[in-house]
N, CA, C and O atoms as CSV, one atom per row, in Angstrom:
chain,resi,resn,atom,element,x,y,z
A,1,UNK,N,N,63.820,83.297,-85.668
A,1,UNK,CA,C,63.937,84.695,-86.055
A,1,UNK,C,C,65.147,84.867,-86.957
A,1,UNK,O,O,66.210,84.298,-86.711
A,2,UNK,N,N,64.969,85.655,-87.998
A,2,UNK,CA,C,66.051,85.917,-88.943
A,2,UNK,C,C,66.346,87.410,-88.942
A,2,UNK,O,O,65.438,88.230,-89.076
A,3,UNK,N,N,67.619,87.757,-88.792
A,3,UNK,CA,C,68.075,89.131,-88.909
A,3,UNK,C,C,68.849,89.216,-90.212
A,3,UNK,O,O,69.810,88.474,-90.412
A,4,UNK,N,N,68.444,90.109,-91.095
A,4,UNK,CA,C,69.127,90.258,-92.373
A,4,UNK,C,C,69.911,91.558,-92.366
A,4,UNK,O,O,69.355,92.634,-92.148
A,5,UNK,N,N,71.207,91.444,-92.605
A,5,UNK,CA,C,72.101,92.585,-92.806
A,5,UNK,C,C,72.715,92.354,-94.174
A,5,UNK,O,O,73.868,91.943,-94.299
A,6,UNK,N,N,71.924,92.625,-95.185
A,6,UNK,CA,C,72.237,92.289,-96.561
A,6,UNK,C,C,73.715,92.453,-96.867
A,6,UNK,O,O,74.250,93.537,-96.633
A,7,UNK,N,N,74.398,91.450,-97.371
A,7,UNK,CA,C,73.950,90.134,-97.784
A,7,UNK,C,C,74.048,89.057,-96.704
A,7,UNK,O,O,73.877,87.874,-96.999
A,8,UNK,N,N,74.318,89.446,-95.468
A,8,UNK,CA,C,74.442,88.491,-94.364
A,8,UNK,C,C,73.077,88.197,-93.749
A,8,UNK,O,O,72.190,89.050,-93.737
A,9,UNK,N,N,72.926,86.977,-93.240
A,9,UNK,CA,C,71.706,86.579,-92.537
A,9,UNK,C,C,72.097,85.914,-91.226
A,9,UNK,O,O,72.976,85.053,-91.192
A,10,UNK,N,N,71.438,86.319,-90.153
A,10,UNK,CA,C,71.615,85.670,-88.861
A,10,UNK,C,C,70.334,84.900,-88.574
A,10,UNK,O,O,69.254,85.484,-88.481
A,11,UNK,N,N,70.463,83.583,-88.435
A,11,UNK,CA,C,69.280,82.751,-88.207
A,11,UNK,C,C,69.431,81.971,-86.905
A,11,UNK,O,O,70.541,81.676,-86.461
A,12,UNK,N,N,68.299,81.648,-86.310
A,12,UNK,CA,C,68.295,80.765,-85.151
A,12,UNK,C,C,68.085,79.357,-85.684
A,12,UNK,O,O,67.014,79.039,-86.200
A,13,UNK,N,N,69.088,78.523,-85.564
A,13,UNK,CA,C,69.017,77.174,-86.124
A,13,UNK,C,C,68.228,76.225,-85.241
A,13,UNK,O,O,67.618,75.273,-85.727
A,14,UNK,N,N,68.245,76.487,-83.959
A,14,UNK,CA,C,67.441,75.791,-82.958
A,14,UNK,C,C,67.450,76.706,-81.742
A,14,UNK,O,O,68.280,77.612,-81.673
A,15,UNK,N,N,66.569,76.503,-80.799
A,15,UNK,CA,C,66.525,77.426,-79.656
A,15,UNK,C,C,67.893,77.615,-78.998
A,15,UNK,O,O,68.510,76.659,-78.528
A,16,UNK,N,N,68.351,78.861,-78.976
A,16,UNK,CA,C,69.626,79.186,-78.351
A,16,UNK,C,C,70.854,78.959,-79.209
A,16,UNK,O,O,71.971,79.157,-78.731
A,17,UNK,N,N,70.691,78.551,-80.459
A,17,UNK,CA,C,71.812,78.341,-81.383
A,17,UNK,C,C,71.596,79.197,-82.622
A,17,UNK,O,O,70.500,79.237,-83.180
A,18,UNK,N,N,72.650,79.878,-83.042
A,18,UNK,CA,C,72.537,80.840,-84.136
A,18,UNK,C,C,73.631,80.613,-85.169
A,18,UNK,O,O,74.691,80.066,-84.864
A,19,UNK,N,N,73.358,81.040,-86.391
A,19,UNK,CA,C,74.351,80.973,-87.466
A,19,UNK,C,C,74.294,82.265,-88.268
A,19,UNK,O,O,73.220,82.737,-88.638
A,20,UNK,N,N,75.459,82.822,-88.529
A,20,UNK,CA,C,75.598,83.975,-89.404
A,20,UNK,C,C,76.060,83.436,-90.746
A,20,UNK,O,O,77.105,82.791,-90.838
A,21,UNK,N,N,75.278,83.702,-91.789
A,21,UNK,CA,C,75.521,83.115,-93.103
A,21,UNK,C,C,75.713,84.169,-94.181
A,21,UNK,O,O,75.145,85.260,-94.121
A,22,UNK,N,N,76.526,83.817,-95.165
A,22,UNK,CA,C,76.725,84.639,-96.356
A,22,UNK,C,C,76.865,83.688,-97.532
A,22,UNK,O,O,77.735,82.817,-97.527
A,23,UNK,N,N,76.021,83.846,-98.533
A,23,UNK,CA,C,76.170,83.065,-99.762
A,23,UNK,C,C,77.358,83.630,-100.526
A,23,UNK,O,O,77.285,84.733,-101.067
A,24,UNK,N,N,78.431,82.891,-100.570
A,24,UNK,CA,C,79.655,83.351,-101.232
A,24,UNK,C,C,79.417,83.483,-102.726
A,24,UNK,O,O,78.655,82.719,-103.319
A,25,UNK,N,N,80.074,84.453,-103.319
A,25,UNK,CA,C,79.924,84.691,-104.749
A,25,UNK,C,C,78.697,85.507,-105.082
A,25,UNK,O,O,78.306,85.601,-106.245
A,26,UNK,N,N,78.083,86.100,-104.065
A,26,UNK,CA,C,76.859,86.870,-104.289
A,26,UNK,C,C,76.950,88.296,-103.766
A,26,UNK,O,O,75.929,88.955,-103.575
A,27,UNK,N,N,78.166,88.773,-103.536
A,27,UNK,CA,C,78.306,90.112,-102.963
A,27,UNK,C,C,78.633,91.142,-104.037
A,27,UNK,O,O,79.018,90.806,-105.157
A,28,UNK,N,N,78.470,92.386,-103.663
A,28,UNK,CA,C,78.764,93.501,-104.565
A,28,UNK,C,C,80.266,93.669,-104.795
A,28,UNK,O,O,80.675,94.427,-105.674
A,29,UNK,N,N,81.086,92.970,-104.013
A,29,UNK,CA,C,82.536,93.149,-104.099
A,29,UNK,C,C,83.259,91.941,-104.689
A,29,UNK,O,O,84.487,91.870,-104.633
A,30,UNK,N,N,82.518,90.995,-105.251
A,30,UNK,CA,C,83.153,89.790,-105.807
A,30,UNK,C,C,84.208,90.122,-106.857
A,30,UNK,O,O,85.288,89.532,-106.862
A,31,UNK,N,N,83.902,91.053,-107.736
A,31,UNK,CA,C,84.850,91.415,-108.790
A,31,UNK,C,C,86.131,91.995,-108.191
A,31,UNK,O,O,87.228,91.671,-108.647
A,32,UNK,N,N,86.002,92.838,-107.186
A,32,UNK,CA,C,87.182,93.419,-106.531
A,32,UNK,C,C,88.024,92.322,-105.875
A,32,UNK,O,O,89.253,92.364,-105.927
A,33,UNK,N,N,87.366,91.353,-105.265
A,33,UNK,CA,C,88.085,90.241,-104.625
A,33,UNK,C,C,88.885,89.474,-105.673
A,33,UNK,O,O,90.048,89.141,-105.446
A,34,UNK,N,N,88.273,89.196,-106.809
A,34,UNK,CA,C,88.971,88.489,-107.884
A,34,UNK,C,C,90.126,89.311,-108.428
A,34,UNK,O,O,91.183,88.760,-108.736
A,35,UNK,N,N,89.944,90.621,-108.551
A,35,UNK,CA,C,91.019,91.497,-109.021
A,35,UNK,C,C,92.206,91.476,-108.059
A,35,UNK,O,O,93.346,91.707,-108.463
A,36,UNK,N,N,91.933,91.200,-106.791
A,36,UNK,CA,C,92.997,91.118,-105.784
A,36,UNK,C,C,93.658,89.747,-105.742
A,36,UNK,O,O,94.557,89.504,-104.937
A,37,UNK,N,N,93.197,88.842,-106.629
A,37,UNK,CA,C,93.800,87.520,-106.723
A,37,UNK,C,C,93.210,86.484,-105.786
A,37,UNK,O,O,93.844,85.466,-105.506
A,38,UNK,N,N,92.011,86.730,-105.302
A,38,UNK,CA,C,91.356,85.796,-104.382
A,38,UNK,C,C,90.051,85.306,-104.979
A,38,UNK,O,O,89.513,85.892,-105.918
A,39,UNK,N,N,89.559,84.225,-104.416
A,39,UNK,CA,C,88.260,83.674,-104.794
A,39,UNK,C,C,87.234,84.177,-103.785
A,39,UNK,O,O,87.474,84.079,-102.582
A,40,UNK,N,N,86.111,84.708,-104.228
A,40,UNK,CA,C,85.105,85.215,-103.287
A,40,UNK,C,C,84.254,84.076,-102.704
A,40,UNK,O,O,83.030,84.072,-102.836
A,41,UNK,N,N,84.916,83.123,-102.068
A,41,UNK,CA,C,84.214,81.962,-101.526
A,41,UNK,C,C,84.088,82.065,-100.005
A,41,UNK,O,O,84.546,83.034,-99.399
A,42,UNK,N,N,83.473,81.072,-99.409
A,42,UNK,CA,C,83.267,81.086,-97.967
A,42,UNK,C,C,84.560,81.108,-97.174
A,42,UNK,O,O,84.623,81.716,-96.106
A,43,UNK,N,N,85.583,80.456,-97.680
A,43,UNK,CA,C,86.868,80.435,-96.982
A,43,UNK,C,C,87.526,81.818,-96.984
A,43,UNK,O,O,88.149,82.217,-96.000
A,44,UNK,N,N,87.384,82.544,-98.096
A,44,UNK,CA,C,87.902,83.906,-98.144
A,44,UNK,C,C,87.211,84.752,-97.081
A,44,UNK,O,O,87.868,85.463,-96.322
A,45,UNK,N,N,85.873,84.671,-97.030
A,45,UNK,CA,C,85.117,85.485,-96.069
A,45,UNK,C,C,85.427,85.077,-94.635
A,45,UNK,O,O,85.408,85.916,-93.735
A,46,UNK,N,N,85.710,83.805,-94.414
A,46,UNK,CA,C,86.118,83.386,-93.077
A,46,UNK,C,C,87.448,84.048,-92.711
A,46,UNK,O,O,87.640,84.483,-91.576
A,47,UNK,N,N,88.354,84.119,-93.670
A,47,UNK,CA,C,89.620,84.806,-93.433
A,47,UNK,C,C,89.414,86.281,-93.123
A,47,UNK,O,O,90.062,86.828,-92.230
A,48,UNK,N,N,88.512,86.928,-93.861
A,48,UNK,CA,C,88.205,88.335,-93.588
A,48,UNK,C,C,87.693,88.467,-92.154
A,48,UNK,O,O,88.129,89.347,-91.411
A,49,UNK,N,N,86.773,87.595,-91.776
A,49,UNK,CA,C,86.215,87.645,-90.418
A,49,UNK,C,C,87.303,87.440,-89.373
A,49,UNK,O,O,87.376,88.185,-88.395
A,50,UNK,N,N,88.140,86.441,-89.573
A,50,UNK,CA,C,89.210,86.162,-88.607
A,50,UNK,C,C,90.160,87.348,-88.497
A,50,UNK,O,O,90.559,87.729,-87.397
A,51,UNK,N,N,90.519,87.928,-89.632
A,51,UNK,CA,C,91.429,89.069,-89.605
A,51,UNK,C,C,90.793,90.252,-88.880
A,51,UNK,O,O,91.423,90.856,-88.011
A,52,UNK,N,N,89.561,90.586,-89.226
A,52,UNK,CA,C,88.898,91.726,-88.598
A,52,UNK,C,C,88.691,91.521,-87.108
A,52,UNK,O,O,88.899,92.443,-86.320
A,53,UNK,N,N,88.287,90.332,-86.717
A,53,UNK,CA,C,88.098,90.053,-85.296
A,53,UNK,C,C,89.429,90.203,-84.562
A,53,UNK,O,O,89.494,90.816,-83.496
A,54,UNK,N,N,90.482,89.642,-85.139
A,54,UNK,CA,C,91.796,89.711,-84.500
A,54,UNK,C,C,92.363,91.111,-84.400
A,54,UNK,O,O,93.088,91.420,-83.454
A,55,UNK,N,N,92.046,91.959,-85.356
A,55,UNK,CA,C,92.622,93.310,-85.389
A,55,UNK,C,C,91.707,94.392,-84.829
A,55,UNK,O,O,92.191,95.391,-84.297
A,56,UNK,N,N,90.384,94.211,-84.941
A,56,UNK,CA,C,89.472,95.289,-84.596
A,56,UNK,C,C,88.463,94.941,-83.514
A,56,UNK,O,O,87.852,95.837,-82.931
A,57,UNK,N,N,88.282,93.671,-83.239
A,57,UNK,CA,C,87.238,93.270,-82.297
A,57,UNK,C,C,87.701,92.074,-81.478
A,57,UNK,O,O,87.057,91.025,-81.454
A,58,UNK,N,N,88.825,92.257,-80.814
A,58,UNK,CA,C,89.428,91.141,-80.085
A,58,UNK,C,C,88.483,90.544,-79.042
A,58,UNK,O,O,88.631,89.380,-78.670
A,59,UNK,N,N,87.520,91.324,-78.572
A,59,UNK,CA,C,86.551,90.823,-77.603
A,59,UNK,C,C,85.643,89.743,-78.164
A,59,UNK,O,O,84.955,89.061,-77.405
A,60,UNK,N,N,85.629,89.575,-79.485
A,60,UNK,CA,C,84.809,88.544,-80.110
A,60,UNK,C,C,85.531,87.205,-80.240
A,60,UNK,O,O,84.902,86.188,-80.531
A,61,UNK,N,N,86.831,87.200,-80.028
A,61,UNK,CA,C,87.611,85.972,-80.165
A,61,UNK,C,C,87.040,84.898,-79.237
A,61,UNK,O,O,86.780,85.154,-78.061
A,62,UNK,N,N,86.854,83.710,-79.773
A,62,UNK,CA,C,86.373,82.526,-79.045
A,62,UNK,C,C,84.912,82.598,-78.623
A,62,UNK,O,O,84.472,81.786,-77.809
A,63,UNK,N,N,84.148,83.550,-79.156
A,63,UNK,CA,C,82.730,83.644,-78.777
A,63,UNK,C,C,81.825,82.941,-79.786
A,63,UNK,O,O,80.612,82.867,-79.587
A,64,UNK,N,N,82.415,82.421,-80.875
A,64,UNK,CA,C,81.687,81.643,-81.884
A,64,UNK,C,C,82.705,80.831,-82.659
A,64,UNK,O,O,83.912,81.033,-82.524
A,65,UNK,N,N,82.212,79.914,-83.468
A,65,UNK,CA,C,83.073,79.069,-84.301
A,65,UNK,C,C,82.732,79.309,-85.766
A,65,UNK,O,O,81.735,79.952,-86.094
A,66,UNK,N,N,83.580,78.779,-86.632
A,66,UNK,CA,C,83.368,78.899,-88.075
A,66,UNK,C,C,83.130,77.513,-88.672
A,66,UNK,O,O,83.663,76.512,-88.193
A,67,UNK,N,N,82.327,77.481,-89.716
A,67,UNK,CA,C,82.095,76.239,-90.467
A,67,UNK,C,C,81.805,76.607,-91.917
A,67,UNK,O,O,80.761,76.246,-92.460
A,68,UNK,N,N,82.721,77.318,-92.531
A,68,UNK,CA,C,82.539,77.788,-93.904
A,68,UNK,C,C,82.855,76.684,-94.895
A,68,UNK,O,O,83.516,75.698,-94.569
A,69,UNK,N,N,82.372,76.872,-96.097
A,69,UNK,CA,C,82.683,75.986,-97.218
A,69,UNK,C,C,82.802,76.860,-98.457
A,69,UNK,O,O,82.657,78.080,-98.375
A,70,UNK,N,N,83.060,76.254,-99.583
A,70,UNK,CA,C,83.292,77.038,-100.801
A,70,UNK,C,C,82.139,77.987,-101.113
A,70,UNK,O,O,82.376,79.145,-101.456
A,71,UNK,N,N,80.918,77.526,-101.002
A,71,UNK,CA,C,79.776,78.335,-101.396
A,71,UNK,C,C,79.149,79.162,-100.306
A,71,UNK,O,O,78.185,79.885,-100.560
A,72,UNK,N,N,79.681,79.076,-99.066
A,72,UNK,CA,C,79.022,79.766,-97.971
A,72,UNK,C,C,79.980,80.077,-96.828
A,72,UNK,O,O,80.789,79.238,-96.431
A,73,UNK,N,N,79.876,81.288,-96.311
A,73,UNK,CA,C,80.528,81.654,-95.058
A,73,UNK,C,C,79.552,81.334,-93.941
A,73,UNK,O,O,78.358,81.613,-94.055
A,74,UNK,N,N,80.059,80.747,-92.857
A,74,UNK,CA,C,79.211,80.444,-91.705
A,74,UNK,C,C,80.003,80.626,-90.420
A,74,UNK,O,O,81.075,80.048,-90.244
A,75,UNK,N,N,79.457,81.437,-89.533
A,75,UNK,CA,C,79.933,81.529,-88.154
A,75,UNK,C,C,78.739,81.130,-87.297
A,75,UNK,O,O,77.608,81.510,-87.600
A,76,UNK,N,N,78.975,80.372,-86.233
A,76,UNK,CA,C,77.839,79.879,-85.459
A,76,UNK,C,C,78.185,79.801,-83.975
A,76,UNK,O,O,79.354,79.775,-83.589
A,77,UNK,N,N,77.149,79.766,-83.168
A,77,UNK,CA,C,77.325,79.611,-81.736
A,77,UNK,C,C,76.070,80.001,-80.992
A,77,UNK,O,O,75.024,80.248,-81.592
A,78,UNK,N,N,76.187,80.052,-79.688
A,78,UNK,CA,C,75.038,80.388,-78.844
A,78,UNK,C,C,74.999,81.860,-78.459
A,78,UNK,O,O,74.017,82.320,-77.877
A,79,UNK,N,N,76.053,82.603,-78.775
A,79,UNK,CA,C,76.156,84.018,-78.407
A,79,UNK,C,C,75.641,84.893,-79.550
A,79,UNK,O,O,76.409,85.340,-80.401
A,80,UNK,N,N,74.336,85.127,-79.552
A,80,UNK,CA,C,73.722,85.914,-80.618
A,80,UNK,C,C,74.346,87.315,-80.723
A,80,UNK,O,O,74.587,87.804,-81.827
A,81,UNK,N,N,74.602,87.951,-79.591
A,81,UNK,CA,C,75.159,89.305,-79.602
A,81,UNK,C,C,76.522,89.332,-80.297
A,81,UNK,O,O,76.820,90.267,-81.040
A,82,UNK,N,N,77.338,88.325,-80.063
A,82,UNK,CA,C,78.653,88.269,-80.709
A,82,UNK,C,C,78.501,88.116,-82.220
A,82,UNK,O,O,79.238,88.740,-82.983
A,83,UNK,N,N,77.558,87.297,-82.655
A,83,UNK,CA,C,77.327,87.120,-84.089
A,83,UNK,C,C,76.745,88.388,-84.716
A,83,UNK,O,O,77.055,88.705,-85.865
A,84,UNK,N,N,75.915,89.107,-83.982
A,84,UNK,CA,C,75.415,90.394,-84.475
A,84,UNK,C,C,76.564,91.386,-84.628
A,84,UNK,O,O,76.620,92.131,-85.606
A,85,UNK,N,N,77.481,91.393,-83.658
A,85,UNK,CA,C,78.653,92.271,-83.755
A,85,UNK,C,C,79.521,91.891,-84.945
A,85,UNK,O,O,80.036,92.765,-85.643
A,86,UNK,N,N,79.687,90.597,-85.179
A,86,UNK,CA,C,80.454,90.145,-86.343
A,86,UNK,C,C,79.770,90.588,-87.633
A,86,UNK,O,O,80.436,91.031,-88.568
A,87,UNK,N,N,78.458,90.471,-87.686
A,87,UNK,CA,C,77.711,90.906,-88.874
A,87,UNK,C,C,77.926,92.397,-89.126
A,87,UNK,O,O,78.119,92.813,-90.268
A,88,UNK,N,N,77.892,93.189,-88.077
A,88,UNK,CA,C,78.104,94.635,-88.222
A,88,UNK,C,C,79.516,94.938,-88.709
A,88,UNK,O,O,79.725,95.900,-89.448
A,89,UNK,N,N,80.475,94.130,-88.303
A,89,UNK,CA,C,81.870,94.300,-88.723
A,89,UNK,C,C,82.051,93.912,-90.191
A,89,UNK,O,O,82.767,94.583,-90.934
A,90,UNK,N,N,81.394,92.820,-90.604
A,90,UNK,CA,C,81.559,92.302,-91.958
A,90,UNK,C,C,80.713,93.018,-93.011
A,90,UNK,O,O,81.155,93.175,-94.149
A,91,UNK,N,N,79.528,93.447,-92.655
A,91,UNK,CA,C,78.579,93.977,-93.639
A,91,UNK,C,C,79.170,95.059,-94.541
A,91,UNK,O,O,79.010,94.971,-95.759
A,92,UNK,N,N,79.840,96.068,-94.004
A,92,UNK,CA,C,80.381,97.094,-94.901
A,92,UNK,C,C,81.427,96.555,-95.885
A,92,UNK,O,O,81.545,97.050,-97.006
A,93,UNK,N,N,82.177,95.546,-95.458
A,93,UNK,CA,C,83.203,94.964,-96.321
A,93,UNK,C,C,82.555,94.182,-97.471
A,93,UNK,O,O,83.122,94.098,-98.560
A,94,UNK,N,N,81.379,93.616,-97.232
A,94,UNK,CA,C,80.689,92.853,-98.273
A,94,UNK,C,C,80.019,93.748,-99.297
A,94,UNK,O,O,79.588,93.270,-100.346
A,95,UNK,N,N,79.924,95.045,-99.009
A,95,UNK,CA,C,79.191,95.980,-99.873
A,95,UNK,C,C,80.064,96.997,-100.608
A,95,UNK,O,O,79.667,97.520,-101.649
A,96,UNK,N,N,81.249,97.277,-100.069
A,96,UNK,CA,C,82.054,98.380,-100.603
A,96,UNK,C,C,83.442,97.893,-101.024
A,96,UNK,O,O,84.222,97.407,-100.204
A,97,UNK,N,N,83.729,98.035,-102.311
A,97,UNK,CA,C,85.021,97.579,-102.843
A,97,UNK,C,C,86.197,98.219,-102.127
A,97,UNK,O,O,87.201,97.555,-101.868
A,98,UNK,N,N,86.085,99.497,-101.804
A,98,UNK,CA,C,87.186,100.177,-101.134
A,98,UNK,C,C,87.482,99.521,-99.786
A,98,UNK,O,O,88.639,99.443,-99.373
A,99,UNK,N,N,86.453,99.057,-99.110
A,99,UNK,CA,C,86.669,98.407,-97.811
A,99,UNK,C,C,87.307,97.035,-97.958
A,99,UNK,O,O,88.212,96.690,-97.198
A,100,UNK,N,N,86.847,96.247,-98.926
A,100,UNK,CA,C,87.453,94.925,-99.091
A,100,UNK,C,C,88.905,95.072,-99.546
A,100,UNK,O,O,89.765,94.296,-99.128
A,101,UNK,N,N,89.182,96.051,-100.391
A,101,UNK,CA,C,90.573,96.287,-100.809
A,101,UNK,C,C,91.438,96.675,-99.616
A,101,UNK,O,O,92.578,96.224,-99.500
A,102,UNK,N,N,90.901,97.505,-98.733
A,102,UNK,CA,C,91.636,97.927,-97.542
A,102,UNK,C,C,91.925,96.739,-96.630
A,102,UNK,O,O,93.043,96.599,-96.136
A,103,UNK,N,N,90.931,95.886,-96.403
A,103,UNK,CA,C,91.122,94.725,-95.535
A,103,UNK,C,C,92.183,93.798,-96.114
A,103,UNK,O,O,93.062,93.334,-95.389
A,104,UNK,N,N,92.109,93.525,-97.403
A,104,UNK,CA,C,93.094,92.630,-98.025
A,104,UNK,C,C,94.490,93.252,-97.956
A,104,UNK,O,O,95.464,92.549,-97.687
A,105,UNK,N,N,94.597,94.549,-98.193
A,105,UNK,CA,C,95.905,95.216,-98.127
A,105,UNK,C,C,96.478,95.149,-96.713
A,105,UNK,O,O,97.657,94.840,-96.535
A,106,UNK,N,N,95.654,95.435,-95.713
A,106,UNK,CA,C,96.134,95.375,-94.325
A,106,UNK,C,C,96.502,93.956,-93.929
A,106,UNK,O,O,97.499,93.740,-93.240
A,107,UNK,N,N,95.707,92.988,-94.359
A,107,UNK,CA,C,95.991,91.587,-94.044
A,107,UNK,C,C,97.298,91.147,-94.688
A,107,UNK,O,O,98.125,90.497,-94.048
A,108,UNK,N,N,97.479,91.499,-95.941
A,108,UNK,CA,C,98.707,91.145,-96.658
A,108,UNK,C,C,99.921,91.760,-95.972
A,108,UNK,O,O,100.938,91.093,-95.777
A,109,UNK,N,N,99.808,93.031,-95.608
A,109,UNK,CA,C,100.910,93.723,-94.933
A,109,UNK,C,C,101.244,93.060,-93.596
A,109,UNK,O,O,102.405,93.020,-93.188
A,110,UNK,N,N,100.220,92.541,-92.919
A,110,UNK,CA,C,100.410,91.884,-91.622
A,110,UNK,C,C,100.874,90.437,-91.753
A,110,UNK,O,O,101.146,89.777,-90.750
A,111,UNK,N,N,100.966,89.934,-93.008
A,111,UNK,CA,C,101.398,88.560,-93.224
A,111,UNK,C,C,100.272,87.541,-93.104
A,111,UNK,O,O,100.528,86.338,-93.049
A,112,UNK,N,N,99.042,88.005,-93.063
A,112,UNK,CA,C,97.889,87.111,-92.976
A,112,UNK,C,C,97.676,86.456,-94.325
A,112,UNK,O,O,97.752,87.121,-95.358
A,113,UNK,N,N,97.408,85.150,-94.328
A,113,UNK,CA,C,97.154,84.433,-95.571
A,113,UNK,C,C,95.723,83.943,-95.602
A,113,UNK,O,O,95.272,83.246,-94.693
A,114,UNK,N,N,95.009,84.313,-96.658
A,114,UNK,CA,C,93.635,83.854,-96.857
A,114,UNK,C,C,93.689,82.428,-97.391
A,114,UNK,O,O,94.527,82.106,-98.233
A,115,UNK,N,N,92.800,81.584,-96.904
A,115,UNK,CA,C,92.728,80.190,-97.323
A,115,UNK,C,C,91.568,80.027,-98.310
A,115,UNK,O,O,90.576,79.354,-98.033
A,116,UNK,N,N,91.731,80.666,-99.467
A,116,UNK,CA,C,90.660,80.597,-100.470
A,116,UNK,C,C,91.155,79.842,-101.671
A,116,UNK,O,O,90.413,79.666,-102.638
């Protein structure tokens, strides 16, 4: 089963195992990310996810793992509900420049460093 929260996709990779995916460089906010001095790659999106989980959804900490690469963001695990919650947290940031700018500004102010 695939759940699409454009541009994110949640897929079942095998029974009981799930992956939340984002093709990096394919979002509506790529230009804004570049204007902020970052690369819109999978590592950037992993940083966004880590920052948001740590600041806004602490209950998601340790409920999934990350395996991102340059061309793709990936969070995976057996807890489908946690990955759905992560998708709901990330989706607006992938679509709205004002949101990605806000996340980067808050992260920078907090001393968070993106590994992009």
